[in-house]
C-alpha positions in Angstrom: -27.3 -26.9 37.6 -30.7 -28.0 36.2 -30.5 -31.0 33.9 -33.3 -32.7 32.0 -33.7 -36.0 30.1 -36.3 -34.4 27.8 -35.0 -34.3 24.2 -36.9 -31.1 23.6 -34.7 -29.4 26.3 -31.5 -30.2 24.4 -33.0 -29.3 21.1 -33.8 -25.9 22.4 -30.3 -25.5 23.7 -28.9 -26.5 20.3 -31.1 -23.8 18.7 -29.9 -21.2 21.1 -26.3 -22.1 20.4 -26.8 -21.9 16.6 -28.6 -18.6 17.1 -25.6 -17.2 19.0 -23.2 -18.4 16.3 -25.4 -16.7 13.7 -25.4 -13.4 15.5 -21.6 -13.6 15.9 -21.2 -14.3 12.1 -23.5 -11.4 11.3 -21.5 -9.1 13.5 -18.3 -10.0 11.7 -20.0 -9.5 8.3 -21.2 -6.1 9.3 -17.8 -5.1 10.6 -16.1 -6.2 7.4 -18.6 -4.3 5.3 -17.5 -1.1 7.0 -13.8 -1.7 6.6 -13.4 1.5 4.6 -13.8 3.3 7.9 -10.7 1.8 9.2 -7.2 1.8 7.8 -5.9 -1.5 6.3 -3.2 -1.5 8.9 -5.8 -1.2 11.7 -7.9 -4.1 10.4 -4.9 -6.3 9.9 -3.7 -5.5 13.4 -7.1 -6.2 14.9 -7.8 -9.4 13.1 -4.3 -10.6 13.7 -5.1 -10.6 17.4 -8.2 -12.8 17.1 -7.9 -16.5 16.8 -11.2 -17.3 15.0 -11.0 -20.9 16.1 -10.8 -19.8 19.7 -13.8 -17.6 19.3 -15.9 -20.5 17.9 -14.6 -22.7 20.8 -15.8 -20.1 23.3 -19.2 -20.0 21.6 -19.5 -23.8 21.6 -18.2 -24.0 25.2 -21.1 -21.8 26.4 -23.3 -24.8 25.5 -20.8 -27.7 25.8 -19.1 -27.1 29.1 -16.7 -30.0 28.8 -14.7 -28.1 26.2 -11.6 -26.4 27.7 -11.4 -22.5 27.8 -9.4 -20.6 25.2 -6.2 -19.1 26.5 -5.5 -16.6 23.8 -8.9 -15.0 23.2 -8.8 -11.2 24.0 -11.3 -9.7 26.4 -14.5 -8.3 25.1 -13.5 -4.8 26.4 -10.1 -4.9 24.8 -11.4 -6.1 21.5 -14.3 -3.6 21.4 -12.0 -0.6 22.1 -9.6 -1.7 19.4 -12.3 -2.2 16.8 -14.3 0.9 17.5 -11.8 3.6 18.3 -8.4 1.9 17.6 -7.3 2.1 21.3 -5.3 -0.7 22.8 -5.7 -0.6 26.6 -2.2 -2.0 27.2 -0.4 0.5 24.9 -0.7 4.1 26.2 0.5 5.6 22.9 -2.7 4.6 21.2 -4.7 6.9 23.5 -2.8 9.9 22.0 -2.6 8.6 18.4 -5.5 10.7 17.2 -4.5 13.8 19.1 -0.8 14.1 18.3 -0.1 14.2 14.5 2.0 11.3 13.3 1.9 9.3 16.5 -0.6 6.9 15.0 2.1 5.8 12.6 4.7 5.1 15.4 5.3 1.6 14.1 6.7 2.8 10.8 10.5 2.6 10.8 12.4 5.4 9.1 15.5 3.7 7.8 16.9 6.9 6.2 15.2 10.2 6.7 15.2 12.8 4.0 15.4 16.5 4.6 12.4 17.7 6.6 11.1 14.2 7.3 9.9 13.5 10.8 7.1 11.8 12.7 4.7 14.6 11.9 4.8 14.1 8.1 5.2 10.4 7.5 3.5 9.0 4.4 -0.2 8.5 4.4 -2.1 6.0 2.3 -5.2 7.1 0.6 -8.5 5.6 1.7 -10.0 2.8 -0.4 -12.0 4.2 -3.4 -15.4 2.8 -4.2 -14.6 0.9 -7.4 -18.2 0.9 -8.6 -18.1 4.7 -8.6 -14.7 5.0 -10.1 -15.3 6.1 -13.7 -12.8 7.3 -16.3 -12.0 10.9 -15.6 -11.3 13.3 -18.5 -7.8 14.8 -18.2 -7.2 18.5 -18.3 -6.2 19.9 -21.7 -2.5 20.5 -20.7 -2.0 16.9 -19.6 -0.3 15.6 -22.7 1.8 12.4 -22.8 5.2 13.1 -24.2 6.4 11.1 -27.1 9.4 8.8 -27.0 12.6 10.6 -28.1 15.3 8.0 -28.3 15.5 4.4 -29.7 14.0 1.6 -27.7 16.2 -1.1 -26.3 15.4 -4.7 -27.4 16.5 -6.1 -24.0 13.9 -5.2 -21.5 15.3 -5.4 -18.0 13.1 -3.0 -16.0 9.5 -3.8 -15.2 7.2 -0.9 -14.0 3.7 -1.6 -12.6 1.1 -0.1 -10.3 -0.5 -2.0 -7.4 -2.8 1.0 -6.9 -3.3 2.2 -10.4 -6.3 4.4 -9.4 -4.2 6.8 -7.3 -4.5 10.1 -9.2 -3.4 13.8 -8.9 -5.9 16.6 -8.3 -4.4 19.1 -10.7 -4.8 16.6 -13.5 -8.5 16.0 -12.8 -11.4 18.3 -13.7 -13.2 17.4 -10.5 -10.9 18.9 -7.7 -12.7 16.8 -5.1 -11.5 13.5 -6.6 -8.3 11.8 -5.8 -8.9 8.6 -7.8 -9.3 7.8 -11.4 -9.2 5.0 -14.0 -7.8 7.4 -16.6 -4.2 6.4 -17.2 -3.3 10.1 -18.1 -4.4 11.4 -14.7 -3.2 8.6 -12.3 0.1 7.1 -11.5 0.2 5.2 -14.8 1.2 8.6 -16.4 4.2 8.7 -14.1 5.1 5.1 -15.0 4.9 5.9 -18.7 7.1 9.0 -18.3 9.7 7.0 -16.4 9.6 4.3 -19.1 10.3 6.9 -21.7 13.1 8.5 -19.8 14.9 5.2 -19.1 14.5 4.1 -22.7 16.1 7.3 -23.8 19.1 6.3 -21.7 19.3 2.9 -23.3 17.5 0.9 -20.7 14.7 -1.4 -21.9 11.5 -1.2 -20.0 8.2 -3.1 -19.8 5.3 -1.1 -18.4 2.0 -2.7 -17.1 -0.9 -0.4 -17.5 -3.4 -2.8 -15.9 -6.6 -1.2 -14.7 -6.4 -2.7 -11.2 -10.0 -1.7 -10.0 -11.5 -3.2 -13.1 -9.4 -6.4 -12.6 -10.3 -6.7 -8.9 -14.0 -6.1 -9.6 -14.1 -8.8 -12.3 -12.9 -11.3 -9.7 -15.1 -10.0 -6.9 -11.9 -9.1 -5.0 -11.6 -6.0 -2.8 -9.1 -3.2 -2.3 -7.0 -5.1 0.2 -6.2 -7.8 -2.4 -4.5 -5.4 -4.8 -1.1 -6.7 -4.0 -2.2 -10.2 -4.6 -3.3 -9.1 -8.0 -0.1 -7.2 -8.8 1.9 -10.2 -7.6 0.4 -12.2 -10.4 1.3 -9.4 -12.8 4.9 -9.5 -11.7 5.1 -13.3 -11.8 3.7 -13.4 -15.3 6.2 -10.8 -16.5 9.1 -12.8 -14.9 7.9 -16.0 -16.5 7.7 -14.3 -20.0 11.0 -12.5 -19.7 13.9 -13.9 -17.7 16.0 -10.8 -18.5 14.0 -8.6 -16.1 16.2 -7.4 -13.3 14.4 -4.5 -11.6 10.8 -4.2 -10.6 9.3 -0.8 -9.7 5.9 -0.4 -8.2 4.8 3.3 -8.5 2.4 4.9 -6.1 1.6 8.4 -4.8 1.2 9.7 -1.3 -1.9 11.4 0.3 0.0 14.1 2.1 -0.6 17.8 1.0 1.6 19.7 -1.4 3.7 21.4 1.3 4.9 18.0 2.4 5.4 16.5 -1.0 7.0 19.3 -3.0 10.7 20.4 -3.1 12.2 23.4 -4.7 15.7 22.8 -6.0 17.6 25.5 -7.9 14.3 27.4 -8.3 12.7 24.3 -9.9 9.8 22.4 -8.4 9.9 18.7 -7.9 7.3 16.2 -6.5 9.1 14.5 -3.6 9.9 10.8 -3.7 10.1 8.2 -1.0 11.0 4.5 -0.9 9.0 1.8 0.9 10.6 -1.5 1.9 8.6 -4.4 3.2 10.3 -6.3 6.0 8.0 -9.4 6.3 10.2 -11.7 4.2 13.7 -13.2 4.6 15.5 -11.3 1.8 14.3 -7.8 2.6 17.8 -6.5 3.4 18.8 -6.6 -0.2 15.7 -4.5 -1.2 16.6 -2.1 1.7 20.2 -1.7 0.5 19.0 -0.9 -3.0 16.5 1.7 -1.8 19.0 3.3 0.5 21.6 3.5 -2.2 19.2 5.2 -4.7 18.1 7.6 -1.9 21.7 8.5 -1.2 22.6 9.0 -4.8 19.6 11.1 -5.7 20.0 13.3 -2.7 23.6 14.2 -3.7 22.5 15.6 -7.0 18.9 16.7 -6.1 19.1 17.6 -2.3 15.7 17.5 -0.7 13.9 15.5 -3.4 13.7 12.3 -1.3 11.7 12.0 1.9 13.6 8.9 2.8 13.4 5.1 3.1 10.6 3.7 5.2 10.4 0.1 6.5 7.0 -1.3 6.9 5.7 -4.6 8.5 2.3 -6.2 8.4 0.8 -3.7 11.0 1.5 -0.8 8.6 0.3 -2.4 5.4 1.1 -5.3 3.2 4.5 -5.8 4.7 5.9 -7.6 1.6 4.8 -5.6 -1.4 5.9 -8.4 -3.8 9.6 -7.6 -2.8 10.2 -11.2 -1.9 10.1 -12.0 -5.6 13.3 -10.1 -6.3 16.2 -8.5 -4.4 15.9 -5.6 -6.9 12.3 -4.7 -6.2 11.3 -1.1 -5.4 8.1 0.6 -4.2 8.4 4.4 -5.0 5.9 7.0 -4.1 5.9 10.0 -6.5 4.6 13.2 -4.9 1.1 13.6 -3.3 -2.4 14.3 -4.3 -1.7 18.0 -5.0 1.4 17.7 -7.3 1.0 18.8 -10.9 2.4 17.2 -14.0 5.4 19.5 -14.3 6.5 18.6 -10.8 6.0 14.9 -11.4 7.8 14.9 -14.7 10.8 16.8 -13.2 11.1 14.2 -10.5 10.7 11.4 -13.0 13.6 12.8 -15.0 15.7 13.1 -11.9 15.1 9.5 -10.9 15.8 8.3 -14.4 19.0 10.3 -14.3 20.2 8.7 -11.1 18.9 5.2 -11.8 20.6 5.1 -15.2 24.0 6.0 -13.6 23.4 3.3 -11.0 22.3 0.8 -13.7 25.3 1.3 -16.0 27.7 1.6 -13.1 29.7 -1.1 -11.3 27.1 -1.7 -8.6 27.0 -5.2 -7.2 23.3 -5.0 -6.5 
């Protein structure tokens, strides 16, 4: 190998090394700017494989050969395939994931399957919206918020919130091509408000956070993938201000079409529900037991309304969903993008019916 004592020679090598590092950093920045093209689960799975420190060591090692090689750095071929087309050469299932419906979600565990639930119709998360283009959307004329009927309980023990408050329903929007909105009468906040009203009619005190999550994220220069970090602060603040809170319900909606998310029970249409439990924390079994209990009880009285209980880890999403804060934390998806207000309200009334029986019963949970 050619060596030189000329300082200029080593200065040039240093510049080449810095240039290489700059190109690598630019590549990562470009990749992250296009994260909307990938699912959050894919990005987390990919980045979870890469030890950034090892990458930097390899770049430095190309110029400083005394440094030892990195043992855990994936090959360029493996990393490129995973990044570009979500194929893992060592896992044959990923070659078919885009061809066989549902196979791409093979990591999702179905703890309890509802009627008709199988690998072909598992829940689908909506793609990240562009917050800067997400304006308030005028609701349709028939989308009226119902007024409270019964007296409010002074002791508030249930906290309802929305980590993805922008998730909306097409029938409530004037623009049928939209699936996101900041208008709380067209998005999941409307469902939360209805559930609050129904539970309070049954003597259960409820706090409901109507926080505009896109607005809050934008004000902090945070992105879509930090929505659970933001809602975590919301839950922690509520817990600090009210030590009587026992149950925490995060309401979302699915992206599956109406044929998957709608049930007809006794000639009445309902937006199907399903429960998500994060397993990436020590106490997740208590949350799982609660979700499975509610699923079982609501299916007895409203057969077919629940799609089941789904267990998710880091490779399928957040993996925790703030459920480590309480053993009585729930993430419930109400219907899908095509469900209308009547279907959503019917399901909300059904859940309130079962939840109140559970709440006032002799459950140990």
